[in-house]
C-alpha positions as CSV (number, residue, x, y, z in Angstrom):
1,M,0.6,-15.8,4.7
2,N,4.4,-15.9,4.1
3,K,7.1,-13.6,5.2
4,Q,7.2,-11.6,2.0
5,Q,3.5,-10.8,2.1
6,L,3.7,-9.8,5.8
7,D,6.7,-7.5,5.0
8,I,4.7,-5.8,2.3
9,L,1.7,-5.4,4.6
10,E,3.9,-3.9,7.3
11,K,5.4,-1.4,4.9
12,A,1.9,-0.4,3.7
13,F,0.9,0.1,7.3
14,V,3.9,2.3,7.9
15,A,2.9,4.3,4.8
16,D,-0.6,4.6,6.3
17,I,0.8,6.0,9.5
18,D,2.9,8.4,7.4
19,M,-0.3,9.7,5.8
20,A,-1.8,10.4,9.3
21,A,1.3,12.5,10.0
22,G,0.8,14.5,6.8
23,G,2.5,12.4,4.2
24,I,1.1,11.0,1.0
25,G,0.5,7.5,2.5
26,I,1.4,5.5,-0.6
27,F,3.5,2.3,-0.5
28,Q,5.3,2.1,-3.8
29,Q,5.9,-1.5,-4.7
30,H,5.6,-3.2,-8.1
31,S,5.9,-6.9,-7.5
32,K,3.8,-10.0,-8.1
33,V,3.4,-10.4,-4.3
34,A,1.9,-6.9,-4.0
35,Q,-0.4,-7.6,-7.0
36,Q,-1.5,-10.8,-5.3
37,L,-2.3,-9.0,-2.1
38,E,-4.4,-6.5,-4.2
39,N,-6.2,-9.4,-5.7
40,D,-6.9,-10.9,-2.3
41,G,-8.3,-7.5,-1.1
42,Y,-5.6,-6.5,1.4
43,L,-4.2,-3.6,-0.8
44,R,-5.7,-1.3,-3.3
45,K,-3.9,0.5,-6.1
46,V,-4.1,4.3,-6.1
47,K,-2.7,7.2,-8.1
48,I,-2.1,10.7,-6.7
49,K,-1.2,13.7,-8.8
50,L,1.2,16.2,-7.2
51,G,1.6,19.0,-9.7
52,L,3.0,17.5,-12.8
53,V,4.0,14.3,-11.1
54,T,1.7,11.2,-10.8
55,I,2.6,8.8,-8.0
56,E,1.3,5.2,-8.2
57,G,1.3,2.8,-5.3
58,Y,-0.8,0.9,-2.9
59,R,-2.8,1.7,0.2
60,L,-4.2,-0.7,2.8
61,T,-7.9,-1.7,2.5
62,D,-10.1,-2.3,5.6
63,L,-9.3,-6.0,5.3
64,G,-5.5,-5.1,5.3
65,H,-6.0,-3.2,8.5
66,I,-7.7,-6.1,10.2
67,F,-5.0,-8.5,9.3
């Protein structure tokens, strides 16, 4: 794993902690590295609808939590 991938996983973990504190818990990143982490099973793409706004981003999977 390179530094870019670890940085994205760290930000996704922080978003997960934010969700536990009452936030939406989505890490918004649209990059090839994030897509690769999704393909590898560390992240999953999610969509949340808040009123008229749809928010797309990533959440950690169980494998992402272990790493």
